[in-house]
mmCIF file of the N, C-alpha and C atoms, coordinates in Angstrom:
data_MODEL
# 
_entry.id   MODEL 
# 
loop_
_atom_site.group_PDB 
_atom_site.id 
_atom_site.type_symbol 
_atom_site.label_atom_id 
_atom_site.label_alt_id 
_atom_site.label_comp_id 
_atom_site.label_asym_id 
_atom_site.label_entity_id 
_atom_site.label_seq_id 
_atom_site.pdbx_PDB_ins_code 
_atom_site.Cartn_x 
_atom_site.Cartn_y 
_atom_site.Cartn_z 
_atom_site.occupancy 
_atom_site.B_iso_or_equiv 
_atom_site.pdbx_formal_charge 
_atom_site.auth_seq_id 
_atom_site.auth_comp_id 
_atom_site.auth_asym_id 
_atom_site.auth_atom_id 
_atom_site.pdbx_PDB_model_num 
ATOM 1   N N  . MET A 1 1  ? -6.290  -119.652 -9.434 1.00 0.00 ? 1  MET A N  1 
ATOM 2   C CA . MET A 1 1  ? -6.055  -119.423 -8.468 1.00 0.00 ? 1  MET A CA 1 
ATOM 3   C C  . MET A 1 1  ? -5.675  -118.212 -7.737 1.00 0.00 ? 1  MET A C  1 
ATOM 4   N N  . MET A 1 2  ? -6.652  -117.837 -6.760 1.00 0.00 ? 2  MET A N  1 
ATOM 5   C CA . MET A 1 2  ? -6.241  -116.931 -5.847 1.00 0.00 ? 2  MET A CA 1 
ATOM 6   C C  . MET A 1 2  ? -5.207  -117.667 -4.727 1.00 0.00 ? 2  MET A C  1 
ATOM 7   N N  . THR A 1 3  ? -4.257  -116.327 -4.806 1.00 0.00 ? 3  THR A N  1 
ATOM 8   C CA . THR A 1 3  ? -3.114  -116.624 -3.362 1.00 0.00 ? 3  THR A CA 1 
ATOM 9   C C  . THR A 1 3  ? -3.742  -116.476 -2.269 1.00 0.00 ? 3  THR A C  1 
ATOM 10  N N  . LEU A 1 4  ? -3.030  -117.026 -1.075 1.00 0.00 ? 4  LEU A N  1 
ATOM 11  C CA . LEU A 1 4  ? -3.789  -116.822 0.230  1.00 0.00 ? 4  LEU A CA 1 
ATOM 12  C C  . LEU A 1 4  ? -3.821  -115.472 0.700  1.00 0.00 ? 4  LEU A C  1 
ATOM 13  N N  . ARG A 1 5  ? -3.012  -114.587 0.269  1.00 0.00 ? 5  ARG A N  1 
ATOM 14  C CA . ARG A 1 5  ? -2.752  -113.108 0.763  1.00 0.00 ? 5  ARG A CA 1 
ATOM 15  C C  . ARG A 1 5  ? -3.997  -112.480 -0.026 1.00 0.00 ? 5  ARG A C  1 
ATOM 16  N N  . GLU A 1 6  ? -4.577  -112.933 -1.730 1.00 0.00 ? 6  GLU A N  1 
ATOM 17  C CA . GLU A 1 6  ? -5.615  -112.311 -2.205 1.00 0.00 ? 6  GLU A CA 1 
ATOM 18  C C  . GLU A 1 6  ? -6.808  -112.902 -1.371 1.00 0.00 ? 6  GLU A C  1 
ATOM 19  N N  . GLN A 1 7  ? -6.668  -113.805 -0.785 1.00 0.00 ? 7  GLN A N  1 
ATOM 20  C CA . GLN A 1 7  ? -7.768  -114.817 -0.226 1.00 0.00 ? 7  GLN A CA 1 
ATOM 21  C C  . GLN A 1 7  ? -8.608  -113.623 1.328  1.00 0.00 ? 7  GLN A C  1 
ATOM 22  N N  . LEU A 1 8  ? -7.317  -113.621 1.936  1.00 0.00 ? 8  LEU A N  1 
ATOM 23  C CA . LEU A 1 8  ? -7.585  -112.727 3.224  1.00 0.00 ? 8  LEU A CA 1 
ATOM 24  C C  . LEU A 1 8  ? -8.051  -111.370 2.695  1.00 0.00 ? 8  LEU A C  1 
ATOM 25  N N  . ILE A 1 9  ? -7.267  -110.719 1.718  1.00 0.00 ? 9  ILE A N  1 
ATOM 26  C CA . ILE A 1 9  ? -7.816  -109.455 1.575  1.00 0.00 ? 9  ILE A CA 1 
ATOM 27  C C  . ILE A 1 9  ? -9.118  -109.198 0.984  1.00 0.00 ? 9  ILE A C  1 
ATOM 28  N N  . LEU A 1 10 ? -9.555  -110.451 0.083  1.00 0.00 ? 10 LEU A N  1 
ATOM 29  C CA . LEU A 1 10 ? -11.071 -110.455 -0.265 1.00 0.00 ? 10 LEU A CA 1 
ATOM 30  C C  . LEU A 1 10 ? -11.793 -110.501 1.075  1.00 0.00 ? 10 LEU A C  1 
ATOM 31  N N  . VAL A 1 11 ? -11.502 -111.368 1.564  1.00 0.00 ? 11 VAL A N  1 
ATOM 32  C CA . VAL A 1 11 ? -12.554 -111.913 2.703  1.00 0.00 ? 11 VAL A CA 1 
ATOM 33  C C  . VAL A 1 11 ? -12.724 -110.518 3.747  1.00 0.00 ? 11 VAL A C  1 
ATOM 34  N N  . SER A 1 12 ? -11.541 -109.894 3.709  1.00 0.00 ? 12 SER A N  1 
ATOM 35  C CA . SER A 1 12 ? -11.509 -109.032 5.200  1.00 0.00 ? 12 SER A CA 1 
ATOM 36  C C  . SER A 1 12 ? -12.372 -107.718 4.476  1.00 0.00 ? 12 SER A C  1 
ATOM 37  N N  . ASP A 1 13 ? -12.037 -107.283 3.290  1.00 0.00 ? 13 ASP A N  1 
ATOM 38  C CA . ASP A 1 13 ? -12.645 -106.182 2.925  1.00 0.00 ? 13 ASP A CA 1 
ATOM 39  C C  . ASP A 1 13 ? -14.174 -106.438 2.397  1.00 0.00 ? 13 ASP A C  1 
ATOM 40  N N  . SER A 1 14 ? -14.394 -107.647 1.879  1.00 0.00 ? 14 SER A N  1 
ATOM 41  C CA . SER A 1 14 ? -15.819 -108.203 1.945  1.00 0.00 ? 14 SER A CA 1 
ATOM 42  C C  . SER A 1 14 ? -16.440 -108.201 3.539  1.00 0.00 ? 14 SER A C  1 
ATOM 43  N N  . PHE A 1 15 ? -16.109 -108.351 4.700  1.00 0.00 ? 15 PHE A N  1 
ATOM 44  C CA . PHE A 1 15 ? -16.420 -108.265 5.977  1.00 0.00 ? 15 PHE A CA 1 
ATOM 45  C C  . PHE A 1 15 ? -16.622 -106.738 6.238  1.00 0.00 ? 15 PHE A C  1 
ATOM 46  N N  . GLY A 1 16 ? -15.337 -106.030 6.063  1.00 0.00 ? 16 GLY A N  1 
ATOM 47  C CA . GLY A 1 16 ? -15.580 -104.419 6.197  1.00 0.00 ? 16 GLY A CA 1 
ATOM 48  C C  . GLY A 1 16 ? -16.731 -103.743 5.613  1.00 0.00 ? 16 GLY A C  1 
ATOM 49  N N  . LEU A 1 17 ? -16.892 -103.931 4.151  1.00 0.00 ? 17 LEU A N  1 
ATOM 50  C CA . LEU A 1 17 ? -17.914 -103.659 3.680  1.00 0.00 ? 17 LEU A CA 1 
ATOM 51  C C  . LEU A 1 17 ? -19.373 -103.756 4.075  1.00 0.00 ? 17 LEU A C  1 
ATOM 52  N N  . ALA A 1 18 ? -19.440 -105.004 4.464  1.00 0.00 ? 18 ALA A N  1 
ATOM 53  C CA . ALA A 1 18 ? -20.737 -105.588 5.197  1.00 0.00 ? 18 ALA A CA 1 
ATOM 54  C C  . ALA A 1 18 ? -21.175 -104.794 6.675  1.00 0.00 ? 18 ALA A C  1 
ATOM 55  N N  . ARG A 1 19 ? -20.051 -104.848 7.063  1.00 0.00 ? 19 ARG A N  1 
ATOM 56  C CA . ARG A 1 19 ? -20.145 -103.839 8.761  1.00 0.00 ? 19 ARG A CA 1 
ATOM 57  C C  . ARG A 1 19 ? -19.682 -102.555 8.758  1.00 0.00 ? 19 ARG A C  1 
ATOM 58  N N  . GLY A 1 20 ? -19.336 -101.985 7.607  1.00 0.00 ? 20 GLY A N  1 
ATOM 59  C CA . GLY A 1 20 ? -18.999 -100.480 7.505  1.00 0.00 ? 20 GLY A CA 1 
ATOM 60  C C  . GLY A 1 20 ? -17.813 -99.920  8.019  1.00 0.00 ? 20 GLY A C  1 
ATOM 61  N N  . LEU A 1 21 ? -16.748 -100.764 7.784  1.00 0.00 ? 21 LEU A N  1 
ATOM 62  C CA . LEU A 1 21 ? -15.325 -100.510 8.778  1.00 0.00 ? 21 LEU A CA 1 
ATOM 63  C C  . LEU A 1 21 ? -14.510 -100.668 7.834  1.00 0.00 ? 21 LEU A C  1 
ATOM 64  N N  . GLY A 1 22 ? -13.420 -99.780  7.985  1.00 0.00 ? 22 GLY A N  1 
ATOM 65  C CA . GLY A 1 22 ? -12.196 -99.822  7.196  1.00 0.00 ? 22 GLY A CA 1 
ATOM 66  C C  . GLY A 1 22 ? -11.467 -101.051 7.337  1.00 0.00 ? 22 GLY A C  1 
ATOM 67  N N  . ARG A 1 23 ? -10.699 -101.150 6.203  1.00 0.00 ? 23 ARG A N  1 
ATOM 68  C CA . ARG A 1 23 ? -9.591  -102.278 6.432  1.00 0.00 ? 23 ARG A CA 1 
ATOM 69  C C  . ARG A 1 23 ? -8.932  -102.192 7.527  1.00 0.00 ? 23 ARG A C  1 
ATOM 70  N N  . GLN A 1 24 ? -8.132  -101.043 8.191  1.00 0.00 ? 24 GLN A N  1 
ATOM 71  C CA . GLN A 1 24 ? -7.573  -100.949 9.416  1.00 0.00 ? 24 GLN A CA 1 
ATOM 72  C C  . GLN A 1 24 ? -7.959  -101.110 10.579 1.00 0.00 ? 24 GLN A C  1 
ATOM 73  N N  . ARG A 1 25 ? -9.384  -101.226 10.698 1.00 0.00 ? 25 ARG A N  1 
ATOM 74  C CA . ARG A 1 25 ? -10.166 -101.088 11.809 1.00 0.00 ? 25 ARG A CA 1 
ATOM 75  C C  . ARG A 1 25 ? -10.528 -102.954 11.898 1.00 0.00 ? 25 ARG A C  1 
ATOM 76  N N  . VAL A 1 26 ? -10.741 -103.430 10.624 1.00 0.00 ? 26 VAL A N  1 
ATOM 77  C CA . VAL A 1 26 ? -10.876 -104.904 10.570 1.00 0.00 ? 26 VAL A CA 1 
ATOM 78  C C  . VAL A 1 26 ? -9.559  -105.423 11.087 1.00 0.00 ? 26 VAL A C  1 
ATOM 79  N N  . SER A 1 27 ? -8.570  -105.050 10.559 1.00 0.00 ? 27 SER A N  1 
ATOM 80  C CA . SER A 1 27 ? -7.157  -105.500 10.879 1.00 0.00 ? 27 SER A CA 1 
ATOM 81  C C  . SER A 1 27 ? -6.934  -105.711 12.528 1.00 0.00 ? 27 SER A C  1 
ATOM 82  N N  . THR A 1 28 ? -7.340  -104.559 13.058 1.00 0.00 ? 28 THR A N  1 
ATOM 83  C CA . THR A 1 28 ? -6.955  -104.423 14.342 1.00 0.00 ? 28 THR A CA 1 
ATOM 84  C C  . THR A 1 28 ? -8.180  -105.272 15.172 1.00 0.00 ? 28 THR A C  1 
ATOM 85  N N  . MET A 1 29 ? -9.113  -105.608 14.772 1.00 0.00 ? 29 MET A N  1 
ATOM 86  C CA . MET A 1 29 ? -10.397 -106.586 15.032 1.00 0.00 ? 29 MET A CA 1 
ATOM 87  C C  . MET A 1 29 ? -9.628  -108.218 15.070 1.00 0.00 ? 29 MET A C  1 
ATOM 88  N N  . VAL A 1 30 ? -9.431  -108.274 13.894 1.00 0.00 ? 30 VAL A N  1 
ATOM 89  C CA . VAL A 1 30 ? -8.749  -109.691 13.505 1.00 0.00 ? 30 VAL A CA 1 
ATOM 90  C C  . VAL A 1 30 ? -7.125  -110.222 13.871 1.00 0.00 ? 30 VAL A C  1 
ATOM 91  N N  . LEU A 1 31 ? -6.637  -109.321 13.891 1.00 0.00 ? 31 LEU A N  1 
ATOM 92  C CA . LEU A 1 31 ? -5.095  -109.425 13.910 1.00 0.00 ? 31 LEU A CA 1 
ATOM 93  C C  . LEU A 1 31 ? -4.537  -108.738 15.237 1.00 0.00 ? 31 LEU A C  1 
ATOM 94  N N  . ASN A 1 32 ? -5.177  -107.737 15.860 1.00 0.00 ? 32 ASN A N  1 
ATOM 95  C CA . ASN A 1 32 ? -4.327  -106.944 16.701 1.00 0.00 ? 32 ASN A CA 1 
ATOM 96  C C  . ASN A 1 32 ? -3.453  -105.939 16.163 1.00 0.00 ? 32 ASN A C  1 
ATOM 97  N N  . ARG A 1 33 ? -3.419  -105.941 14.865 1.00 0.00 ? 33 ARG A N  1 
ATOM 98  C CA . ARG A 1 33 ? -2.407  -105.017 14.315 1.00 0.00 ? 33 ARG A CA 1 
ATOM 99  C C  . ARG A 1 33 ? -3.064  -104.147 13.370 1.00 0.00 ? 33 ARG A C  1 
ATOM 100 N N  . GLY A 1 34 ? -3.426  -102.986 13.277 1.00 0.00 ? 34 GLY A N  1 
ATOM 101 C CA . GLY A 1 34 ? -4.465  -102.143 12.583 1.00 0.00 ? 34 GLY A CA 1 
ATOM 102 C C  . GLY A 1 34 ? -3.755  -102.053 10.921 1.00 0.00 ? 34 GLY A C  1 
ATOM 103 N N  . PRO A 1 35 ? -2.304  -101.450 11.138 1.00 0.00 ? 35 PRO A N  1 
ATOM 104 C CA . PRO A 1 35 ? -1.903  -101.601 9.418  1.00 0.00 ? 35 PRO A CA 1 
ATOM 105 C C  . PRO A 1 35 ? -1.381  -102.909 8.569  1.00 0.00 ? 35 PRO A C  1 
ATOM 106 N N  . THR A 1 36 ? -1.827  -104.034 9.442  1.00 0.00 ? 36 THR A N  1 
ATOM 107 C CA . THR A 1 36 ? -1.068  -105.255 8.465  1.00 0.00 ? 36 THR A CA 1 
ATOM 108 C C  . THR A 1 36 ? -2.095  -105.679 7.356  1.00 0.00 ? 36 THR A C  1 
ATOM 109 N N  . LEU A 1 37 ? -3.081  -105.736 7.315  1.00 0.00 ? 37 LEU A N  1 
ATOM 110 C CA . LEU A 1 37 ? -3.772  -105.938 6.024  1.00 0.00 ? 37 LEU A CA 1 
ATOM 111 C C  . LEU A 1 37 ? -3.767  -104.836 5.128  1.00 0.00 ? 37 LEU A C  1 
ATOM 112 N N  . ASP A 1 38 ? -3.285  -103.574 5.264  1.00 0.00 ? 38 ASP A N  1 
ATOM 113 C CA . ASP A 1 38 ? -3.037  -102.794 4.098  1.00 0.00 ? 38 ASP A CA 1 
ATOM 114 C C  . ASP A 1 38 ? -1.667  -103.254 3.608  1.00 0.00 ? 38 ASP A C  1 
ATOM 115 N N  . GLY A 1 39 ? -0.733  -103.583 4.069  1.00 0.00 ? 39 GLY A N  1 
ATOM 116 C CA . GLY A 1 39 ? 0.518   -103.609 4.210  1.00 0.00 ? 39 GLY A CA 1 
ATOM 117 C C  . GLY A 1 39 ? 0.351   -105.200 3.233  1.00 0.00 ? 39 GLY A C  1 
ATOM 118 N N  . VAL A 1 40 ? -0.326  -105.877 3.481  1.00 0.00 ? 40 VAL A N  1 
ATOM 119 C CA . VAL A 1 40 ? -0.543  -107.355 2.838  1.00 0.00 ? 40 VAL A CA 1 
ATOM 120 C C  . VAL A 1 40 ? -1.038  -107.314 1.380  1.00 0.00 ? 40 VAL A C  1 
ATOM 121 N N  . ALA A 1 41 ? -1.975  -105.819 1.281  1.00 0.00 ? 41 ALA A N  1 
ATOM 122 C CA . ALA A 1 41 ? -2.744  -105.747 0.220  1.00 0.00 ? 41 ALA A CA 1 
ATOM 123 C C  . ALA A 1 41 ? -1.748  -105.169 -0.818 1.00 0.00 ? 41 ALA A C  1 
ATOM 124 N N  . ARG A 1 42 ? -0.884  -104.531 -0.185 1.00 0.00 ? 42 ARG A N  1 
ATOM 125 C CA . ARG A 1 42 ? 0.321   -103.686 -1.021 1.00 0.00 ? 42 ARG A CA 1 
ATOM 126 C C  . ARG A 1 42 ? 1.489   -104.613 -1.246 1.00 0.00 ? 42 ARG A C  1 
ATOM 127 N N  . GLY A 1 43 ? 1.603   -105.654 -0.694 1.00 0.00 ? 43 GLY A N  1 
ATOM 128 C CA . GLY A 1 43 ? 2.566   -106.529 -0.988 1.00 0.00 ? 43 GLY A CA 1 
ATOM 129 C C  . GLY A 1 43 ? 4.032   -106.405 -0.263 1.00 0.00 ? 43 GLY A C  1 
ATOM 130 N N  . GLU A 1 44 ? 3.284   -105.807 0.820  1.00 0.00 ? 44 GLU A N  1 
ATOM 131 C CA . GLU A 1 44 ? 4.852   -104.977 1.624  1.00 0.00 ? 44 GLU A CA 1 
ATOM 132 C C  . GLU A 1 44 ? 4.841   -105.825 2.755  1.00 0.00 ? 44 GLU A C  1 
ATOM 133 N N  . LYS A 1 45 ? 3.594   -106.589 3.270  1.00 0.00 ? 45 LYS A N  1 
ATOM 134 C CA . LYS A 1 45 ? 3.780   -107.019 4.470  1.00 0.00 ? 45 LYS A CA 1 
ATOM 135 C C  . LYS A 1 45 ? 3.299   -108.810 4.363  1.00 0.00 ? 45 LYS A C  1 
ATOM 136 N N  . ASP A 1 46 ? 3.562   -109.511 5.478  1.00 0.00 ? 46 ASP A N  1 
ATOM 137 C CA . ASP A 1 46 ? 3.254   -111.087 5.187  1.00 0.00 ? 46 ASP A CA 1 
ATOM 138 C C  . ASP A 1 46 ? 2.530   -111.644 6.555  1.00 0.00 ? 46 ASP A C  1 
ATOM 139 N N  . VAL A 1 47 ? 1.496   -112.408 6.392  1.00 0.00 ? 47 VAL A N  1 
ATOM 140 C CA . VAL A 1 47 ? 1.201   -113.011 7.647  1.00 0.00 ? 47 VAL A CA 1 
ATOM 141 C C  . VAL A 1 47 ? 1.981   -114.394 7.748  1.00 0.00 ? 47 VAL A C  1 
ATOM 142 N N  . THR A 1 48 ? 2.033   -115.356 8.849  1.00 0.00 ? 48 THR A N  1 
ATOM 143 C CA . THR A 1 48 ? 2.576   -116.691 8.871  1.00 0.00 ? 48 THR A CA 1 
ATOM 144 C C  . THR A 1 48 ? 0.990   -117.745 8.512  1.00 0.00 ? 48 THR A C  1 
ATOM 145 N N  . THR A 1 49 ? 1.108   -118.747 8.115  1.00 0.00 ? 49 THR A N  1 
ATOM 146 C CA . THR A 1 49 ? 0.149   -119.954 7.942  1.00 0.00 ? 49 THR A CA 1 
ATOM 147 C C  . THR A 1 49 ? -1.078  -119.944 9.160  1.00 0.00 ? 49 THR A C  1 
ATOM 148 N N  . GLY A 1 50 ? -0.396  -120.020 10.421 1.00 0.00 ? 50 GLY A N  1 
ATOM 149 C CA . GLY A 1 50 ? -1.097  -120.075 11.404 1.00 0.00 ? 50 GLY A CA 1 
ATOM 150 C C  . GLY A 1 50 ? -1.760  -118.652 11.665 1.00 0.00 ? 50 GLY A C  1 
ATOM 151 N N  . THR A 1 51 ? -1.252  -117.503 11.406 1.00 0.00 ? 51 THR A N  1 
ATOM 152 C CA . THR A 1 51 ? -2.103  -116.272 11.603 1.00 0.00 ? 51 THR A CA 1 
ATOM 153 C C  . THR A 1 51 ? -3.103  -116.377 10.260 1.00 0.00 ? 51 THR A C  1 
ATOM 154 N N  . PHE A 1 52 ? -2.688  -116.767 9.214  1.00 0.00 ? 52 PHE A N  1 
ATOM 155 C CA . PHE A 1 52 ? -4.039  -116.856 7.981  1.00 0.00 ? 52 PHE A CA 1 
ATOM 156 C C  . PHE A 1 52 ? -4.821  -117.376 8.497  1.00 0.00 ? 52 PHE A C  1 
ATOM 157 N N  . GLU A 1 53 ? -5.022  -118.745 9.076  1.00 0.00 ? 53 GLU A N  1 
ATOM 158 C CA . GLU A 1 53 ? -5.891  -119.783 9.624  1.00 0.00 ? 53 GLU A CA 1 
ATOM 159 C C  . GLU A 1 53 ? -6.531  -118.982 10.696 1.00 0.00 ? 53 GLU A C  1 
ATOM 160 N N  . ARG A 1 54 ? -6.219  -118.427 11.291 1.00 0.00 ? 54 ARG A N  1 
ATOM 161 C CA . ARG A 1 54 ? -6.701  -117.986 12.702 1.00 0.00 ? 54 ARG A CA 1 
ATOM 162 C C  . ARG A 1 54 ? -7.745  -117.092 12.325 1.00 0.00 ? 54 ARG A C  1 
ATOM 163 N N  . ALA A 1 55 ? -6.885  -115.922 11.393 1.00 0.00 ? 55 ALA A N  1 
ATOM 164 C CA . ALA A 1 55 ? -7.909  -114.978 10.747 1.00 0.00 ? 55 ALA A CA 1 
ATOM 165 C C  . ALA A 1 55 ? -9.064  -115.448 10.075 1.00 0.00 ? 55 ALA A C  1 
ATOM 166 N N  . MET A 1 56 ? -8.824  -116.436 9.416  1.00 0.00 ? 56 MET A N  1 
ATOM 167 C CA . MET A 1 56 ? -9.816  -117.162 8.439  1.00 0.00 ? 56 MET A CA 1 
ATOM 168 C C  . MET A 1 56 ? -11.257 -117.877 9.452  1.00 0.00 ? 56 MET A C  1 
ATOM 169 N N  . GLN A 1 57 ? -10.563 -118.328 10.368 1.00 0.00 ? 57 GLN A N  1 
ATOM 170 C CA . GLN A 1 57 ? -11.817 -119.028 11.294 1.00 0.00 ? 57 GLN A CA 1 
ATOM 171 C C  . GLN A 1 57 ? -12.558 -117.717 12.098 1.00 0.00 ? 57 GLN A C  1 
ATOM 172 N N  . TRP A 1 58 ? -11.751 -116.758 12.191 1.00 0.00 ? 58 TRP A N  1 
ATOM 173 C CA . TRP A 1 58 ? -12.128 -115.526 12.776 1.00 0.00 ? 58 TRP A CA 1 
ATOM 174 C C  . TRP A 1 58 ? -13.508 -114.943 12.278 1.00 0.00 ? 58 TRP A C  1 
ATOM 175 N N  . PHE A 1 59 ? -13.122 -114.683 10.779 1.00 0.00 ? 59 PHE A N  1 
ATOM 176 C CA . PHE A 1 59 ? -13.854 -113.989 9.821  1.00 0.00 ? 59 PHE A CA 1 
ATOM 177 C C  . PHE A 1 59 ? -15.291 -115.289 9.808  1.00 0.00 ? 59 PHE A C  1 
ATOM 178 N N  . SER A 1 60 ? -15.059 -116.392 9.759  1.00 0.00 ? 60 SER A N  1 
ATOM 179 C CA . SER A 1 60 ? -15.977 -117.623 9.380  1.00 0.00 ? 60 SER A CA 1 
ATOM 180 C C  . SER A 1 60 ? -17.016 -117.235 10.496 1.00 0.00 ? 60 SER A C  1 
ATOM 181 N N  . ASP A 1 61 ? -16.751 -117.309 12.201 1.00 0.00 ? 61 ASP A N  1 
ATOM 182 C CA . ASP A 1 61 ? -16.882 -117.243 13.110 1.00 0.00 ? 61 ASP A CA 1 
ATOM 183 C C  . ASP A 1 61 ? -18.062 -115.921 13.360 1.00 0.00 ? 61 ASP A C  1 
ATOM 184 N N  . ASN A 1 62 ? -17.651 -115.218 12.915 1.00 0.00 ? 62 ASN A N  1 
ATOM 185 C CA . ASN A 1 62 ? -18.153 -113.924 12.633 1.00 0.00 ? 62 ASN A CA 1 
ATOM 186 C C  . ASN A 1 62 ? -18.700 -113.204 11.708 1.00 0.00 ? 62 ASN A C  1 
ATOM 187 N N  . TRP A 1 63 ? -19.001 -114.133 10.676 1.00 0.00 ? 63 TRP A N  1 
ATOM 188 C CA . TRP A 1 63 ? -19.609 -113.298 9.271  1.00 0.00 ? 63 TRP A CA 1 
ATOM 189 C C  . TRP A 1 63 ? -21.072 -113.043 9.642  1.00 0.00 ? 63 TRP A C  1 
ATOM 190 N N  . PRO A 1 64 ? -21.365 -111.789 8.778  1.00 0.00 ? 64 PRO A N  1 
ATOM 191 C CA . PRO A 1 64 ? -22.782 -111.085 9.048  1.00 0.00 ? 64 PRO A CA 1 
ATOM 192 C C  . PRO A 1 64 ? -23.473 -112.316 8.272  1.00 0.00 ? 64 PRO A C  1 
ATOM 193 N N  . GLU A 1 65 ? -24.413 -112.843 8.955  1.00 0.00 ? 65 GLU A N  1 
ATOM 194 C CA . GLU A 1 65 ? -25.878 -113.701 8.153  1.00 0.00 ? 65 GLU A CA 1 
ATOM 195 C C  . GLU A 1 65 ? -26.094 -113.319 7.020  1.00 0.00 ? 65 GLU A C  1 
ATOM 196 N N  . ASP A 1 66 ? -26.328 -111.867 7.141  1.00 0.00 ? 66 ASP A N  1 
ATOM 197 C CA . ASP A 1 66 ? -26.974 -111.711 5.808  1.00 0.00 ? 66 ASP A CA 1 
ATOM 198 C C  . ASP A 1 66 ? -25.949 -111.282 4.677  1.00 0.00 ? 66 ASP A C  1 
ATOM 199 N N  . THR A 1 67 ? -24.798 -111.793 4.735  1.00 0.00 ? 67 THR A N  1 
ATOM 200 C CA . THR A 1 67 ? -23.606 -111.469 3.703  1.00 0.00 ? 67 THR A CA 1 
ATOM 201 C C  . THR A 1 67 ? -23.148 -112.545 3.064  1.00 0.00 ? 67 THR A C  1 
ATOM 202 N N  . GLU A 1 68 ? -22.953 -113.087 1.566  1.00 0.00 ? 68 GLU A N  1 
ATOM 203 C CA . GLU A 1 68 ? -22.256 -113.869 1.081  1.00 0.00 ? 68 GLU A CA 1 
ATOM 204 C C  . GLU A 1 68 ? -21.218 -114.022 1.417  1.00 0.00 ? 68 GLU A C  1 
ATOM 205 N N  . TRP A 1 69 ? -20.447 -115.313 1.717  1.00 0.00 ? 69 TRP A N  1 
ATOM 206 C CA . TRP A 1 69 ? -19.209 -115.442 1.712  1.00 0.00 ? 69 TRP A CA 1 
ATOM 207 C C  . TRP A 1 69 ? -18.254 -115.426 0.514  1.00 0.00 ? 69 TRP A C  1 
ATOM 208 N N  . PRO A 1 70 ? -17.409 -114.877 0.099  1.00 0.00 ? 70 PRO A N  1 
ATOM 209 C CA . PRO A 1 70 ? -16.741 -115.033 -1.204 1.00 0.00 ? 70 PRO A CA 1 
ATOM 210 C C  . PRO A 1 70 ? -16.754 -116.167 -1.588 1.00 0.00 ? 70 PRO A C  1 
ATOM 211 N N  . ARG A 1 71 ? -17.229 -116.156 -2.999 1.00 0.00 ? 71 ARG A N  1 
ATOM 212 C CA . ARG A 1 71 ? -17.283 -117.910 -3.682 1.00 0.00 ? 71 ARG A CA 1 
ATOM 213 C C  . ARG A 1 71 ? -16.017 -118.484 -3.619 1.00 0.00 ? 71 ARG A C  1 
ATOM 214 N N  . ASP A 1 72 ? -15.248 -117.806 -4.134 1.00 0.00 ? 72 ASP A N  1 
ATOM 215 C CA . ASP A 1 72 ? -13.610 -118.433 -4.409 1.00 0.00 ? 72 ASP A CA 1 
ATOM 216 C C  . ASP A 1 72 ? -12.666 -118.711 -3.558 1.00 0.00 ? 72 ASP A C  1 
ATOM 217 N N  . VAL A 1 73 ? -13.502 -118.343 -2.098 1.00 0.00 ? 73 VAL A N  1 
ATOM 218 C CA . VAL A 1 73 ? -12.573 -118.520 -0.978 1.00 0.00 ? 73 VAL A CA 1 
ATOM 219 C C  . VAL A 1 73 ? -13.298 -119.967 -0.198 1.00 0.00 ? 73 VAL A C  1 
ATOM 220 N N  . ARG A 1 74 ? -12.818 -120.956 0.126  1.00 0.00 ? 74 ARG A N  1 
ATOM 221 C CA . ARG A 1 74 ? -13.153 -121.681 1.368  1.00 0.00 ? 74 ARG A CA 1 
ATOM 222 C C  . ARG A 1 74 ? -13.406 -121.426 2.846  1.00 0.00 ? 74 ARG A C  1 
ATOM 223 N N  . ARG A 1 75 ? -14.583 -121.267 2.978  1.00 0.00 ? 75 ARG A N  1 
ATOM 224 C CA . ARG A 1 75 ? -14.938 -120.926 4.166  1.00 0.00 ? 75 ARG A CA 1 
ATOM 225 C C  . ARG A 1 75 ? -14.525 -122.140 5.199  1.00 0.00 ? 75 ARG A C  1 
ATOM 226 N N  . PRO A 1 76 ? -13.783 -122.065 6.529  1.00 0.00 ? 76 PRO A N  1 
ATOM 227 C CA . PRO A 1 76 ? -13.986 -122.805 7.356  1.00 0.00 ? 76 PRO A CA 1 
ATOM 228 C C  . PRO A 1 76 ? -15.224 -123.006 8.332  1.00 0.00 ? 76 PRO A C  1 
ATOM 229 N N  . GLU A 1 77 ? -15.470 -124.116 8.536  1.00 0.00 ? 77 GLU A N  1 
ATOM 230 C CA . GLU A 1 77 ? -16.560 -124.565 9.753  1.00 0.00 ? 77 GLU A CA 1 
ATOM 231 C C  . GLU A 1 77 ? -16.681 -123.709 10.669 1.00 0.00 ? 77 GLU A C  1 
ATOM 232 N N  . ARG A 1 78 ? -17.633 -122.908 10.928 1.00 0.00 ? 78 ARG A N  1 
ATOM 233 C CA . ARG A 1 78 ? -17.449 -122.267 12.298 1.00 0.00 ? 78 ARG A CA 1 
ATOM 234 C C  . ARG A 1 78 ? -17.478 -122.918 13.612 1.00 0.00 ? 78 ARG A C  1 
ATOM 235 N N  . ALA A 1 79 ? -17.144 -122.691 14.433 1.00 0.00 ? 79 ALA A N  1 
ATOM 236 C CA . ALA A 1 79 ? -16.747 -123.079 15.767 1.00 0.00 ? 79 ALA A CA 1 
ATOM 237 C C  . ALA A 1 79 ? -17.989 -123.287 16.319 1.00 0.00 ? 79 ALA A C  1 
ATOM 238 N N  . ARG A 1 80 ? -17.902 -124.185 17.099 1.00 0.00 ? 80 ARG A N  1 
ATOM 239 C CA . ARG A 1 80 ? -19.025 -124.681 17.879 1.00 0.00 ? 80 ARG A CA 1 
ATOM 240 C C  . ARG A 1 80 ? -19.739 -123.753 18.672 1.00 0.00 ? 80 ARG A C  1 
ATOM 241 N N  . GLU A 1 81 ? -18.592 -123.007 19.460 1.00 0.00 ? 81 GLU A N  1 
ATOM 242 C CA . GLU A 1 81 ? -18.760 -121.853 20.496 1.00 0.00 ? 81 GLU A CA 1 
ATOM 243 C C  . GLU A 1 81 ? -19.598 -120.445 20.049 1.00 0.00 ? 81 GLU A C  1 
ATOM 244 N N  . ALA A 1 82 ? -18.909 -120.262 18.574 1.00 0.00 ? 82 ALA A N  1 
ATOM 245 C CA . ALA A 1 82 ? -19.164 -119.377 17.724 1.00 0.00 ? 82 ALA A CA 1 
ATOM 246 C C  . ALA A 1 82 ? -20.850 -119.610 17.066 1.00 0.00 ? 82 ALA A C  1 
ATOM 247 N N  . ALA A 1 83 ? -21.055 -120.734 17.105 1.00 0.00 ? 83 ALA A N  1 
ATOM 248 C CA . ALA A 1 83 ? -22.500 -120.816 16.092 1.00 0.00 ? 83 ALA A CA 1 
ATOM 249 C C  . ALA A 1 83 ? -23.598 -120.618 17.119 1.00 0.00 ? 83 ALA A C  1 
# 
């Protein structure tokens, strides 16, 4: 079973790969803090549960249509206004 940290990094890296963006740019877009996701990936930083949930919702709402969501990660339903 993947940890929440592992899920967040897998989803963010998959999003970045699909969009041609580095992890720091994705971190800035989602968390307004460029180095945070690198720190989470290295085990040096953490995010709160609320931040994790908001980030996963952001990814779900902004996920590229032509890219498969990572299979081992539960995807939140897209928000109505984003759909």
